[in-house]
C-alpha positions as CSV (number, residue, x, y, z in Angstrom):
1,X,15.5,150.7,51.3
2,X,12.7,151.0,49.0
3,X,10.2,150.5,52.2
4,X,11.7,153.5,54.0
5,X,11.2,155.5,50.7
6,X,7.1,154.1,50.4
7,X,6.8,154.5,54.1
8,X,7.9,158.5,53.5
9,X,5.3,158.5,50.2
10,X,2.6,157.5,52.8
11,X,3.6,159.7,55.6
12,X,3.7,162.9,52.5
13,X,-0.1,161.3,51.5
14,X,-1.5,161.6,55.0
15,X,-0.1,164.6,55.2
16,X,-0.9,166.6,51.8
17,X,-4.5,164.7,51.9
18,X,-5.2,165.8,55.5
19,X,-4.4,169.8,54.8
20,X,-5.8,169.9,51.7
21,X,-9.1,168.8,52.9
22,X,-8.8,171.0,56.0
23,X,-8.8,173.8,53.0
24,X,-12.6,172.7,52.7
25,X,-13.3,173.5,56.2
26,X,-11.3,176.7,56.6
27,X,-12.4,180.1,56.2
28,X,-10.1,181.2,53.3
29,X,-10.4,184.9,54.3
30,X,-8.0,184.2,57.3
31,X,-4.8,182.5,55.0
32,X,-2.5,185.4,53.3
33,X,-2.2,183.1,50.1
34,X,-4.9,180.1,49.7
35,X,-3.0,179.8,46.2
36,X,-0.2,179.4,48.4
37,X,-1.0,177.0,50.6
38,X,-3.0,174.5,48.2
39,X,0.1,174.3,45.7
40,X,2.0,173.8,48.9
41,X,0.1,170.5,50.1
42,X,-1.0,169.4,46.1
43,X,3.2,169.5,45.6
44,X,3.4,167.3,48.9
45,X,0.4,165.0,47.9
46,X,1.7,164.5,44.6
47,X,5.1,164.0,46.0
48,X,3.9,161.0,48.3
49,X,2.4,159.4,45.7
50,X,6.0,159.3,43.8
51,X,7.6,158.1,46.8
52,X,5.0,155.4,47.4
53,X,5.2,153.9,43.6
54,X,9.3,154.7,44.3
55,X,10.1,156.6,41.1
56,X,12.5,159.1,40.9
57,X,10.7,162.2,39.4
58,X,9.4,162.5,43.4
59,X,12.2,164.0,44.5
60,X,12.9,166.3,41.8
61,X,8.8,167.3,43.0
62,X,9.7,167.3,46.9
63,X,13.1,169.5,46.4
64,X,11.1,171.8,44.1
65,X,8.3,172.1,46.7
66,X,10.7,172.8,48.8
67,X,11.9,175.5,47.0
68,X,8.5,177.0,46.2
69,X,8.0,176.9,50.1
70,X,11.1,178.7,50.8
71,X,10.8,181.4,48.5
72,X,6.8,181.7,49.5
73,X,7.7,182.3,53.3
74,X,10.6,184.7,52.0
75,X,8.2,186.4,48.7
76,X,4.4,186.4,50.4
77,X,4.7,185.8,54.0
78,X,7.9,188.2,54.8
79,X,9.8,185.6,56.8
80,X,7.1,185.0,59.6
81,X,7.7,181.3,60.3
82,X,5.8,179.2,62.9
83,X,8.8,178.3,64.7
84,X,13.1,178.4,64.0
85,X,13.5,178.0,60.0
86,X,16.4,175.4,60.8
87,X,13.8,173.0,62.0
88,X,13.0,172.9,58.3
89,X,16.2,171.1,57.3
90,X,16.2,167.7,59.6
91,X,13.4,165.6,57.4
92,X,15.0,166.9,53.7
93,X,18.0,165.8,54.6
94,X,16.4,162.7,55.2
95,X,14.5,162.2,52.6
96,X,18.1,163.1,50.9
97,X,20.3,160.3,52.2
98,X,16.9,157.8,51.5
99,X,16.6,158.6,48.2
100,X,20.5,158.6,47.8
101,X,20.6,155.2,49.4
102,X,17.6,154.0,47.1
103,X,17.8,155.8,43.9
104,X,19.0,152.4,42.1
105,X,16.0,150.6,43.1
106,X,13.6,153.5,42.4
107,X,12.1,153.6,38.9
108,X,13.5,156.0,36.3
109,X,12.2,159.5,35.4
110,X,11.1,158.3,32.0
111,X,10.6,154.9,30.3
112,X,11.9,156.0,27.1
113,X,13.7,153.5,25.1
114,X,13.4,150.9,27.8
115,X,11.7,147.5,27.3
116,X,9.5,146.1,30.2
117,X,10.9,142.5,31.7
118,X,7.7,141.3,31.3
């Protein structure tokens, strides 16, 4: 199941990285909030790295990013969405299910008080 988690991480890294690179070639004056866009894709990239290395904290970053996205959708963008909002639910549900299944195999949030098995 860790392979599925790492695949999710790979896709998040690709998606977040491509969008951050795309910001370099975008006229930022056409964006309502360039900082929000940068934050969204930076958190996606960070969560992707966490999923790639199978850390439990990556789930916290992913769902924290999702919460920020939903908040900014209504607070900054005034509910203007590119499509129906229900389409944004299946992927987080799949990520949550995969994380739940692989939770015991994922690395802990902190290593405090634990010894390496080397």
